[in-house]
FIKOLZA-1660 file (N, C-alpha, C; in steps of 0.1 Angstrom, whole numbers, plus 5000, padded with zeros to 4 digits):
% residues 230
   i   px   py   pz ch aa at
   1 7104 5165 1767  A  M  N
   1 7109 5154 1774  A  M CA
   1 7112 5143 1763  A  M  C
   2 7104 5141 1756  A  G  N
   2 7106 5129 1744  A  G CA
   2 7120 5130 1733  A  G  C
   3 7121 5144 1733  A  C  N
   3 7134 5146 1723  A  C CA
   3 7146 5145 1733  A  C  C
   4 7143 5150 1748  A  F  N
   4 7156 5149 1755  A  F CA
   4 7159 5134 1754  A  F  C
   5 7149 5123 1757  A  L  N
   5 7152 5113 1761  A  L CA
   5 7160 5104 1746  A  L  C
   6 7155 5109 1737  A  T  N
   6 7159 5103 1721  A  T CA
   6 7169 5113 1713  A  T  C
   7 7172 5124 1717  A  N  N
   7 7181 5132 1708  A  N CA
   7 7192 5136 1716  A  N  C
   8 7190 5134 1731  A  S  N
   8 7203 5137 1739  A  S CA
   8 7208 5127 1744  A  S  C
   9 7224 5126 1744  A  S  N
   9 7232 5117 1748  A  S CA
   9 7232 5113 1763  A  S  C
  10 7229 5125 1773  A  L  N
  10 7225 5122 1785  A  L CA
  10 7212 5117 1786  A  L  C
  11 7202 5120 1777  A  G  N
  11 7189 5111 1779  A  G CA
  11 7189 5098 1775  A  G  C
  12 7198 5093 1766  A  R  N
  12 7196 5081 1758  A  R CA
  12 7204 5072 1770  A  R  C
  13 7213 5079 1776  A  K  N
  13 7221 5069 1792  A  K CA
  13 7208 5069 1803  A  K  C
  14 7202 5076 1803  A  L  N
  14 7192 5079 1812  A  L CA
  14 7182 5065 1810  A  L  C
  15 7178 5069 1798  A  V  N
  15 7168 5056 1796  A  V CA
  15 7174 5043 1795  A  V  C
  16 7188 5040 1791  A  M  N
  16 7193 5027 1794  A  M CA
  16 7194 5023 1811  A  M  C
  17 7199 5034 1821  A  S  N
  17 7196 5034 1833  A  S CA
  17 7183 5028 1841  A  S  C
  18 7177 5036 1834  A  I  N
  18 7162 5031 1840  A  I CA
  18 7156 5017 1837  A  I  C
  19 7158 5015 1823  A  S  N
  19 7156 5001 1818  A  S CA
  19 7166 4992 1823  A  S  C
  20 7179 4995 1828  A  G  N
  20 7191 4985 1830  A  G CA
  20 7184 4981 1845  A  G  C
  21 7183 4989 1852  A  C  N
  21 7177 4990 1871  A  C CA
  21 7165 4982 1871  A  C  C
  22 7154 4982 1863  A  F  N
  22 7143 4974 1859  A  F CA
  22 7148 4959 1857  A  F  C
  23 7156 4960 1847  A  L  N
  23 7159 4943 1842  A  L CA
  23 7165 4937 1855  A  L  C
  24 7175 4944 1860  A  V  N
  24 7183 4938 1872  A  V CA
  24 7173 4935 1886  A  V  C
  25 7165 4943 1887  A  L  N
  25 7156 4941 1899  A  L CA
  25 7146 4925 1894  A  L  C
  26 7148 4926 1878  A  F  N
  26 7140 4915 1876  A  F CA
  26 7145 4900 1877  A  F  C
  27 7161 4903 1872  A  L  N
  27 7167 4891 1875  A  L CA
  27 7169 4888 1888  A  L  C
  28 7170 4895 1900  A  L  N
  28 7170 4895 1912  A  L CA
  28 7159 4884 1914  A  L  C
  29 7147 4887 1913  A  F  N
  29 7134 4880 1915  A  F CA
  29 7136 4868 1909  A  F  C
  30 7138 4869 1893  A  H  N
  30 7136 4854 1888  A  H CA
  30 7149 4846 1893  A  H  C
  31 7162 4852 1901  A  M  N
  31 7170 4842 1903  A  M CA
  31 7166 4837 1918  A  M  C
  32 7157 4843 1923  A  A  N
  32 7151 4837 1938  A  A CA
  32 7140 4828 1934  A  A  C
  33 7136 4830 1927  A  M  N
  33 7124 4821 1921  A  M CA
  33 7129 4810 1919  A  M  C
  34 7141 4808 1911  A  N  N
  34 7149 4795 1907  A  N CA
  34 7155 4786 1918  A  N  C
  35 7160 4792 1928  A  V  N
  35 7167 4790 1939  A  V CA
  35 7157 4782 1946  A  V  C
  36 7143 4791 1950  A  V  N
  36 7131 4780 1953  A  V CA
  36 7131 4763 1948  A  V  C
  37 7136 4763 1935  A  A  N
  37 7133 4749 1930  A  A CA
  37 7146 4742 1937  A  A  C
  38 7157 4748 1942  A  L  N
  38 7165 4739 1948  A  L CA
  38 7164 4732 1963  A  L  C
  39 7152 4741 1970  A  I  N
  39 7145 4736 1979  A  I CA
  39 7133 4728 1981  A  I  C
  40 7127 4731 1972  A  S  N
  40 7111 4724 1968  A  S CA
  40 7107 4722 1955  A  S  C
  41 7105 4713 1946  A  G  N
  41 7097 4710 1937  A  G CA
  41 7088 4717 1938  A  G  C
  42 7076 4711 1947  A  D  N
  42 7066 4716 1952  A  D CA
  42 7064 4732 1950  A  D  C
  43 7072 4735 1960  A  A  N
  43 7071 4750 1959  A  A CA
  43 7074 4759 1947  A  A  C
  44 7083 4755 1940  A  Y  N
  44 7081 4761 1928  A  Y CA
  44 7075 4762 1917  A  Y  C
  45 7066 4752 1917  A  N  N
  45 7054 4747 1911  A  N CA
  45 7046 4756 1912  A  N  C
  46 7045 4758 1927  A  M  N
  46 7031 4766 1927  A  M CA
  46 7033 4782 1925  A  M  C
  47 7045 4783 1927  A  I  N
  47 7053 4796 1920  A  I CA
  47 7048 4799 1906  A  I  C
  48 7052 4786 1897  A  C  N
  48 7048 4784 1881  A  C CA
  48 7036 4787 1880  A  C  C
  49 7028 4782 1889  A  G  N
  49 7012 4780 1886  A  G CA
  49 7009 4795 1889  A  G  C
  50 7009 4798 1900  A  F  N
  50 7008 4818 1900  A  F CA
  50 7013 4824 1889  A  F  C
  51 7025 4823 1883  A  L  N
  51 7028 4828 1873  A  L CA
  51 7029 4822 1860  A  L  C
  52 7017 4816 1858  A  G  N
  52 7011 4811 1843  A  G CA
  52 7007 4821 1838  A  G  C
  53 6998 4816 1831  A  A  N
  53 6990 4826 1817  A  A CA
  53 6981 4833 1820  A  A  C
  54 6984 4840 1833  A  N  N
  54 6975 4850 1837  A  N CA
  54 6976 4865 1833  A  N  C
  55 6966 4871 1835  A  W  N
  55 6967 4886 1827  A  W CA
  55 6976 4891 1835  A  W  C
  56 6980 4892 1848  A  Y  N
  56 6988 4900 1855  A  Y CA
  56 7005 4896 1851  A  Y  C
  57 7007 4880 1845  A  A  N
  57 7019 4878 1843  A  A CA
  57 7021 4879 1826  A  A  C
  58 7011 4878 1820  A  L  N
  58 7009 4884 1803  A  L CA
  58 7014 4899 1801  A  L  C
  59 7009 4907 1816  A  V  N
  59 7015 4922 1811  A  V CA
  59 7025 4921 1818  A  V  C
  60 7029 4916 1828  A  G  N
  60 7045 4917 1832  A  G CA
  60 7056 4910 1823  A  G  C
  61 7054 4903 1812  A  T  N
  61 7060 4893 1806  A  T CA
  61 7063 4908 1794  A  T  C
  62 7049 4911 1791  A  A  N
  62 7052 4920 1777  A  A CA
  62 7060 4936 1785  A  A  C
  63 7056 4941 1795  A  V  N
  63 7066 4951 1798  A  V CA
  63 7081 4945 1802  A  V  C
  64 7083 4934 1804  A  L  N
  64 7096 4928 1803  A  L CA
  64 7104 4930 1790  A  L  C
  65 7098 4922 1780  A  A  N
  65 7100 4926 1768  A  A CA
  65 7102 4939 1763  A  A  C
  66 7094 4948 1766  A  L  N
  66 7096 4960 1762  A  L CA
  66 7106 4966 1770  A  L  C
  67 7112 4962 1782  A  G  N
  67 7124 4970 1787  A  G CA
  67 7138 4964 1780  A  G  C
  68 7133 4947 1778  A  V  N
  68 7149 4945 1771  A  V CA
  68 7149 4949 1755  A  V  C
  69 7141 4955 1748  A  L  N
  69 7139 4957 1736  A  L CA
  69 7143 4970 1733  A  L  C
  70 7141 4980 1744  A  V  N
  70 7144 4995 1750  A  V CA
  70 7160 4994 1749  A  V  C
  71 7163 4987 1761  A  H  N
  71 7178 4985 1767  A  H CA
  71 7186 4983 1755  A  H  C
  72 7182 4972 1747  A  F  N
  72 7189 4966 1737  A  F CA
  72 7194 4977 1725  A  F  C
  73 7181 4987 1721  A  V  N
  73 7182 4990 1711  A  V CA
  73 7192 5005 1713  A  V  C
  74 7189 5010 1726  A  Y  N
  74 7195 5021 1727  A  Y CA
  74 7212 5020 1732  A  Y  C
  75 7214 5008 1735  A  A  N
  75 7230 5003 1737  A  A CA
  75 7236 5000 1724  A  A  C
  76 7227 4996 1711  A  F  N
  76 7231 4999 1698  A  F CA
  76 7235 5011 1696  A  F  C
  77 7224 5023 1698  A  I  N
  77 7225 5035 1695  A  I CA
  77 7235 5042 1699  A  I  C
  78 7237 5042 1716  A  L  N
  78 7248 5047 1720  A  L CA
  78 7264 5042 1718  A  L  C
  79 7266 5028 1714  A  T  N
  79 7275 5024 1708  A  T CA
  79 7281 5030 1697  A  T  C
  80 7272 5028 1684  A  W  N
  80 7274 5032 1675  A  W CA
  80 7278 5052 1675  A  W  C
  81 7271 5056 1682  A  Q  N
  81 7272 5072 1682  A  Q CA
  81 7289 5075 1694  A  Q  C
  82 7292 5066 1701  A  N  N
  82 7308 5068 1706  A  N CA
  82 7318 5061 1699  A  N  C
  83 7311 5054 1689  A  R  N
  83 7322 5050 1680  A  R CA
  83 7326 5060 1671  A  R  C
  84 7316 5063 1666  A  K  N
  84 7316 5075 1657  A  K CA
  84 7325 5086 1664  A  K  C
  85 7321 5093 1675  A  A  N
  85 7327 5101 1681  A  A CA
  85 7341 5103 1688  A  A  C
  86 7341 5088 1692  A  R  N
  86 7356 5086 1699  A  R CA
  86 7360 5073 1698  A  R  C
  87 7358 5068 1685  A  G  N
  87 7368 5053 1683  A  G CA
  87 7360 5042 1690  A  G  C
  88 7367 5034 1699  A  N  N
  88 7358 5023 1709  A  N CA
  88 7358 5028 1718  A  N  C
  89 7360 5040 1722  A  V  N
  89 7353 5043 1735  A  V CA
  89 7340 5040 1738  A  V  C
  90 7336 5031 1752  A  R  N
  90 7322 5027 1752  A  R CA
  90 7312 5040 1762  A  R  C
  91 7300 5040 1761  A  Y  N
  91 7294 5048 1769  A  Y CA
  91 7295 5047 1783  A  Y  C
  92 7290 5057 1789  A  A  N
  92 7290 5057 1806  A  A CA
  92 7303 5056 1812  A  A  C
  93 7313 5060 1808  A  V  N
  93 7327 5057 1810  A  V CA
  93 7331 5074 1815  A  V  C
  94 7326 5082 1825  A  T  N
  94 7329 5096 1826  A  T CA
  94 7341 5099 1841  A  T  C
  95 7347 5089 1844  A  V  N
  95 7354 5092 1852  A  V CA
  95 7369 5086 1849  A  V  C
  96 7380 5096 1851  A  T  N
  96 7391 5090 1847  A  T CA
  96 7395 5079 1857  A  T  C
  97 7401 5069 1848  A  E  N
  97 7403 5058 1857  A  E CA
  97 7418 5055 1854  A  E  C
  98 7424 5046 1863  A  K  N
  98 7438 5039 1860  A  K CA
  98 7439 5031 1848  A  K  C
  99 7426 5026 1850  A  G  N
  99 7424 5010 1839  A  G CA
  99 7414 5012 1836  A  G  C
 100 7407 5004 1828  A  V  N
 100 7395 5000 1822  A  V CA
 100 7391 4990 1821  A  V  C
 101 7379 4983 1829  A  D  N
 101 7380 4966 1828  A  D CA
 101 7373 4964 1815  A  D  C
 102 7379 4952 1813  A  W  N
 102 7374 4946 1800  A  W CA
 102 7360 4945 1796  A  W  C
 103 7352 4941 1808  A  E  N
 103 7338 4945 1805  A  E CA
 103 7330 4955 1800  A  E  C
 104 7337 4968 1803  A  S  N
 104 7334 4979 1805  A  S CA
 104 7335 4986 1785  A  S  C
 105 7343 4976 1781  A  K  N
 105 7350 4981 1768  A  K CA
 105 7342 4970 1759  A  K  C
 106 7334 4960 1764  A  N  N
 106 7329 4950 1758  A  N CA
 106 7311 4948 1759  A  N  C
 107 7307 4958 1765  A  M  N
 107 7294 4955 1769  A  M CA
 107 7285 4952 1759  A  M  C
 108 7287 4959 1749  A  L  N
 108 7274 4955 1733  A  L CA
 108 7279 4939 1733  A  L  C
 109 7296 4934 1730  A  L  N
 109 7293 4919 1729  A  L CA
 109 7289 4910 1740  A  L  C
 110 7289 4913 1748  A  L  N
 110 7282 4907 1763  A  L CA
 110 7269 4910 1760  A  L  C
 111 7263 4921 1759  A  G  N
 111 7244 4923 1753  A  G CA
 111 7240 4912 1744  A  G  C
 112 7248 4912 1735  A  V  N
 112 7242 4904 1724  A  V CA
 112 7248 4886 1728  A  V  C
 113 7254 4880 1737  A  I  N
 113 7252 4870 1744  A  I CA
 113 7240 4871 1754  A  I  C
 114 7241 4878 1760  A  V  N
 114 7230 4879 1767  A  V CA
 114 7217 4877 1762  A  V  C
 115 7216 4885 1750  A  I  N
 115 7201 4885 1742  A  I CA
 115 7201 4870 1738  A  I  C
 116 7213 4863 1731  A  L  N
 116 7212 4849 1726  A  L CA
 116 7208 4839 1737  A  L  C
 117 7212 4840 1746  A  G  N
 117 7209 4833 1759  A  G CA
 117 7197 4831 1762  A  G  C
 118 7190 4843 1763  A  L  N
 118 7176 4849 1765  A  L CA
 118 7167 4842 1758  A  L  C
 119 7171 4839 1744  A  L  N
 119 7165 4834 1733  A  L CA
 119 7164 4819 1735  A  L  C
 120 7178 4816 1737  A  L  N
 120 7173 4799 1742  A  L CA
 120 7169 4797 1752  A  L  C
 121 7166 4808 1763  A  H  N
 121 7160 4803 1779  A  H CA
 121 7145 4805 1772  A  H  C
 122 7140 4810 1763  A  M  N
 122 7125 4811 1761  A  M CA
 122 7121 4802 1753  A  M  C
 123 7132 4794 1742  A  T  N
 123 7131 4783 1736  A  T CA
 123 7127 4765 1746  A  T  C
 124 7136 4769 1758  A  H  N
 124 7134 4756 1766  A  H CA
 124 7123 4758 1775  A  H  C
 125 7120 4772 1781  A  F  N
 125 7110 4772 1791  A  F CA
 125 7097 4780 1789  A  F  C
 126 7099 4795 1786  A  W  N
 126 7090 4801 1782  A  W CA
 126 7076 4797 1770  A  W  C
 127 7085 4790 1759  A  S  N
 127 7078 4782 1747  A  S CA
 127 7073 4768 1754  A  S  C
 128 7077 4759 1767  A  K  N
 128 7072 4749 1768  A  K CA
 128 7061 4752 1785  A  K  C
 129 7061 4761 1787  A  M  N
 129 7054 4766 1798  A  M CA
 129 7042 4775 1797  A  M  C
 130 7043 4791 1798  A  M  N
 130 7036 4802 1796  A  M CA
 130 7028 4800 1779  A  M  C
 131 7034 4797 1772  A  L  N
 131 7030 4798 1755  A  L CA
 131 7021 4785 1756  A  L  C
 132 7025 4774 1761  A  V  N
 132 7015 4762 1759  A  V CA
 132 7000 4764 1767  A  V  C
 133 7002 4774 1776  A  E  N
 133 6989 4778 1784  A  E CA
 133 6981 4783 1775  A  E  C
 134 6985 4794 1772  A  L  N
 134 6984 4805 1760  A  L CA
 134 6972 4795 1749  A  L  C
 135 6978 4785 1742  A  M  N
 135 6974 4776 1732  A  M CA
 135 6966 4765 1736  A  M  C
 136 6964 4768 1753  A  G  N
 136 6952 4757 1756  A  G CA
 136 6957 4743 1756  A  G  C
 137 6966 4739 1756  A  E  N
 137 6973 4728 1758  A  E CA
 137 6975 4724 1775  A  E  C
 138 6974 4711 1776  A  H  N
 138 6974 4707 1788  A  H CA
 138 6992 4701 1791  A  H  C
 139 6998 4699 1780  A  T  N
 139 7010 4692 1780  A  T CA
 139 7019 4699 1768  A  T  C
 140 7030 4697 1773  A  N  N
 140 7040 4705 1762  A  N CA
 140 7045 4691 1756  A  N  C
 141 7055 4695 1747  A  A  N
 141 7063 4686 1736  A  A CA
 141 7069 4676 1745  A  A  C
 142 7072 4676 1755  A  L  N
 142 7081 4669 1761  A  L CA
 142 7071 4659 1774  A  L  C
 143 7059 4660 1770  A  G  N
 143 7045 4654 1777  A  G CA
 143 7045 4658 1793  A  G  C
 144 7049 4669 1793  A  L  N
 144 7049 4675 1810  A  L CA
 144 7040 4687 1810  A  L  C
 145 7033 4688 1823  A  S  N
 145 7025 4700 1822  A  S CA
 145 7033 4711 1827  A  S  C
 146 7025 4724 1817  A  P  N
 146 7031 4736 1816  A  P CA
 146 7035 4743 1829  A  P  C
 147 7027 4738 1839  A  T  N
 147 7030 4741 1852  A  T CA
 147 7041 4735 1862  A  T  C
 148 7045 4724 1855  A  D  N
 148 7058 4712 1860  A  D CA
 148 7070 4719 1861  A  D  C
 149 7071 4730 1866  A  G  N
 149 7087 4736 1860  A  G CA
 149 7096 4729 1866  A  G  C
 150 7097 4724 1877  A  A  N
 150 7107 4714 1883  A  A CA
 150 7110 4705 1876  A  A  C
 151 7101 4697 1869  A  A  N
 151 7105 4686 1859  A  A CA
 151 7113 4692 1847  A  A  C
 152 7106 4703 1843  A  L  N
 152 7117 4709 1831  A  L CA
 152 7127 4713 1834  A  L  C
 153 7130 4719 1846  A  I  N
 153 7146 4724 1850  A  I CA
 153 7155 4709 1851  A  I  C
 154 7146 4699 1854  A  Q  N
 154 7156 4685 1856  A  Q CA
 154 7158 4684 1844  A  Q  C
 155 7148 4682 1836  A  F  N
 155 7149 4675 1822  A  F CA
 155 7162 4685 1812  A  F  C
 156 7160 4695 1815  A  T  N
 156 7167 4708 1806  A  T CA
 156 7182 4706 1810  A  T  C
 157 7186 4704 1825  A  F  N
 157 7201 4706 1827  A  F CA
 157 7204 4691 1833  A  F  C
 158 7198 4683 1824  A  S  N
 158 7202 4667 1827  A  S CA
 158 7215 4665 1815  A  S  C
 159 7211 4676 1806  A  K  N
 159 7219 4677 1792  A  K CA
 159 7229 4685 1797  A  K  C
 160 7242 4679 1795  A  W  N
 160 7257 4688 1798  A  W CA
 160 7256 4699 1787  A  W  C
 161 7255 4698 1774  A  Y  N
 161 7257 4706 1766  A  Y CA
 161 7250 4719 1768  A  Y  C
 162 7234 4719 1778  A  N  N
 162 7226 4729 1783  A  N CA
 162 7234 4738 1794  A  N  C
 163 7238 4728 1801  A  V  N
 163 7242 4734 1815  A  V CA
 163 7257 4743 1807  A  V  C
 164 7265 4740 1796  A  V  N
 164 7274 4745 1795  A  V CA
 164 7272 4758 1786  A  V  C
 165 7260 4758 1777  A  L  N
 165 7253 4773 1772  A  L CA
 165 7247 4779 1784  A  L  C
 166 7242 4774 1791  A  Y  N
 166 7234 4783 1803  A  Y CA
 166 7248 4790 1811  A  Y  C
 167 7258 4784 1817  A  L  N
 167 7268 4787 1823  A  L CA
 167 7272 4801 1812  A  L  C
 168 7276 4798 1802  A  V  N
 168 7283 4807 1793  A  V CA
 168 7273 4819 1794  A  V  C
 169 7262 4819 1792  A  W  N
 169 7251 4833 1794  A  W CA
 169 7251 4835 1806  A  W  C
 170 7255 4828 1821  A  F  N
 170 7255 4832 1832  A  F CA
 170 7265 4845 1834  A  F  C
 171 7276 4835 1828  A  A  N
 171 7292 4842 1829  A  A CA
 171 7290 4857 1822  A  A  C
 172 7284 4858 1811  A  A  N
 172 7283 4870 1802  A  A CA
 172 7273 4878 1811  A  A  C
 173 7262 4876 1815  A  L  N
 173 7257 4882 1825  A  L CA
 173 7260 4889 1836  A  L  C
 174 7266 4880 1841  A  W  N
 174 7278 4887 1850  A  W CA
 174 7286 4896 1850  A  W  C
 175 7295 4894 1839  A  L  N
 175 7302 4902 1835  A  L CA
 175 7296 4918 1833  A  L  C
 176 7286 4915 1824  A  H  N
 176 7277 4926 1820  A  H CA
 176 7271 4936 1829  A  H  C
 177 7266 4928 1839  A  L  N
 177 7260 4938 1851  A  L CA
 177 7273 4941 1859  A  L  C
 178 7285 4937 1861  A  N  N
 178 7297 4940 1868  A  N CA
 178 7299 4954 1866  A  N  C
 179 7296 4957 1850  A  H  N
 179 7299 4972 1846  A  H CA
 179 7287 4980 1847  A  H  C
 180 7274 4974 1844  A  G  N
 180 7263 4978 1840  A  G CA
 180 7255 4985 1852  A  G  C
 181 7258 4979 1863  A  V  N
 181 7254 4985 1878  A  V CA
 181 7256 4999 1884  A  V  C
 182 7269 4996 1883  A  W  N
 182 7275 5008 1889  A  W CA
 182 7275 5022 1876  A  W  C
 183 7272 5017 1864  A  S  N
 183 7275 5028 1855  A  S CA
 183 7260 5032 1857  A  S  C
 184 7248 5029 1858  A  M  N
 184 7236 5035 1857  A  M CA
 184 7234 5046 1869  A  M  C
 185 7241 5039 1880  A  F  N
 185 7242 5050 1889  A  F CA
 185 7252 5061 1889  A  F  C
 186 7261 5059 1882  A  Q  N
 186 7271 5071 1878  A  Q CA
 186 7265 5082 1867  A  Q  C
 187 7252 5076 1860  A  T  N
 187 7246 5081 1851  A  T CA
 187 7238 5089 1858  A  T  C
 188 7232 5086 1871  A  A  N
 188 7222 5092 1875  A  A CA
 188 7227 5104 1886  A  A  C
 189 7242 5105 1882  A  G  N
 189 7251 5114 1891  A  G CA
 189 7258 5113 1902  A  G  C
 190 7261 5098 1903  A  F  N
 190 7269 5096 1915  A  F CA
 190 7282 5090 1912  A  F  C
 191 7288 5101 1901  A  A  N
 191 7302 5101 1895  A  A CA
 191 7314 5106 1902  A  A  C
 192 7312 5104 1918  A  N  N
 192 7328 5109 1924  A  N CA
 192 7334 5101 1932  A  N  C
 193 7346 5107 1934  A  D  N
 193 7356 5096 1939  A  D CA
 193 7349 5086 1955  A  D  C
 194 7343 5093 1963  A  T  N
 194 7337 5088 1969  A  T CA
 194 7324 5077 1970  A  T  C
 195 7318 5079 1962  A  W  N
 195 7308 5069 1954  A  W CA
 195 7309 5058 1948  A  W  C
 196 7319 5062 1937  A  L  N
 196 7322 5050 1925  A  L CA
 196 7326 5042 1932  A  L  C
 197 7338 5041 1943  A  P  N
 197 7344 5026 1946  A  P CA
 197 7332 5019 1951  A  P  C
 198 7320 5026 1962  A  R  N
 198 7312 5020 1968  A  R CA
 198 7304 5008 1958  A  R  C
 199 7300 5021 1950  A  L  N
 199 7290 5016 1937  A  L CA
 199 7295 5004 1931  A  L  C
 200 7305 5002 1929  A  K  N
 200 7313 4993 1922  A  K CA
 200 7313 4975 1931  A  K  C
 201 7316 4981 1940  A  C  N
 201 7313 4972 1952  A  C CA
 201 7302 4965 1953  A  C  C
 202 7292 4974 1954  A  V  N
 202 7274 4967 1952  A  V CA
 202 7275 4962 1939  A  V  C
 203 7282 4965 1928  A  A  N
 203 7277 4958 1912  A  A CA
 203 7284 4946 1913  A  A  C
 204 7294 4943 1920  A  K  N
 204 7300 4929 1920  A  K CA
 204 7292 4922 1929  A  K  C
 205 7288 4927 1943  A  L  N
 205 7279 4916 1949  A  L CA
 205 7265 4915 1942  A  L  C
 206 7260 4921 1936  A  V  N
 206 7248 4919 1928  A  V CA
 206 7249 4911 1919  A  V  C
 207 7260 4916 1909  A  S  N
 207 7261 4906 1899  A  S CA
 207 7265 4892 1903  A  S  C
 208 7274 4891 1914  A  G  N
 208 7279 4878 1919  A  G CA
 208 7266 4869 1923  A  G  C
 209 7259 4879 1930  A  L  N
 209 7250 4871 1936  A  L CA
 209 7238 4866 1926  A  L  C
 210 7234 4871 1913  A  I  N
 210 7226 4868 1902  A  I CA
 210 7232 4855 1897  A  I  C
 211 7248 4856 1896  A  F  N
 211 7251 4843 1884  A  F CA
 211 7255 4832 1896  A  F  C
 212 7259 4834 1907  A  L  N
 212 7257 4823 1914  A  L CA
 212 7242 4815 1918  A  L  C
 213 7234 4824 1920  A  G  N
 213 7219 4819 1921  A  G CA
 213 7218 4811 1912  A  G  C
 214 7221 4818 1897  A  F  N
 214 7215 4810 1884  A  F CA
 214 7223 4797 1883  A  F  C
 215 7234 4800 1884  A  A  N
 215 7244 4788 1881  A  A CA
 215 7243 4776 1893  A  A  C
 216 7242 4777 1903  A  A  N
 216 7238 4768 1913  A  A CA
 216 7226 4760 1910  A  A  C
 217 7215 4764 1901  A  V  N
 217 7206 4758 1898  A  V CA
 217 7211 4748 1887  A  V  C
 218 7217 4753 1875  A  A  N
 218 7220 4743 1865  A  A CA
 218 7227 4731 1871  A  A  C
 219 7237 4734 1878  A  V  N
 219 7251 4726 1883  A  V CA
 219 7243 4715 1891  A  V  C
 220 7235 4718 1902  A  V  N
 220 7226 4712 1911  A  V CA
 220 7223 4702 1905  A  V  C
 221 7212 4707 1896  A  F  N
 221 7203 4697 1888  A  F CA
 221 7210 4685 1878  A  F  C
 222 7222 4694 1874  A  Y  N
 222 7230 4683 1863  A  Y CA
 222 7234 4671 1874  A  Y  C
 223 7237 4673 1886  A  V  N
 223 7245 4668 1894  A  V CA
 223 7235 4655 1898  A  V  C
 224 7226 4660 1901  A  K  N
 224 7213 4650 1902  A  K CA
 224 7207 4643 1893  A  K  C
 225 7210 4647 1881  A  S  N
 225 7205 4637 1871  A  S CA
 225 7217 4625 1870  A  S  C
 226 7225 4630 1872  A  L  N
 226 7240 4621 1871  A  L CA
 226 7239 4611 1882  A  L  C
 227 7231 4614 1897  A  C  N
 227 7229 4605 1907  A  C CA
 227 7219 4597 1905  A  C  C
 228 7207 4600 1896  A  C  N
 228 7200 4593 1891  A  C CA
 228 7201 4582 1883  A  C  C
 229 7213 4584 1876  A  C  N
 229 7215 4576 1865  A  C CA
 229 7227 4561 1871  A  C  C
 230 7227 4566 1884  A  C  N
 230 7239 4557 1889  A  C CA
 230 7232 4543 1895  A  C  C
% end
């Protein structure tokens, strides 16, 4: 089984699909959690407190980091092998189409932008929340409690350049998921003329929902910061 997942092209695509599915589910959860901040800062902080430096949060973070690492490493392997075998043709496009979407031809580029955005996000939030708790500190570098996520969101998105950077990240994530969601089902065998259009529609709905949820938080908190300055 191990050799199949590492040495077989189909096995590597299967690993990409499974890890991708796991990451999509996490993104939906994280997006829903962030939207709570738009409704109630206190409710959001309660969630932050629950998902602080607890053992289950640490295990979840470790699993998530492993999922991202596996997904990204396998993406590089598949892209390199496909370029070697078929030039610039990307992985997971097995059904003949009239045209190939831009995102399907640039999944690795989008993936790199997503990873860079993730590193930015960890600098802004994880290092000032969970990491601070793990270090036994009661306040972060901004003088905020590590469980006061609402205040940290407000501070981060009061800067226009942070909003721009995050919107670029969210847009890359949106395009990446546009192709990735239906591609992972295609790898699982749903690659016929009946299911493929439906899966592409589902992919657009899922990626659009994730983009709108995350983007709304950044934009709304930036507008709130402008209103506070008036």
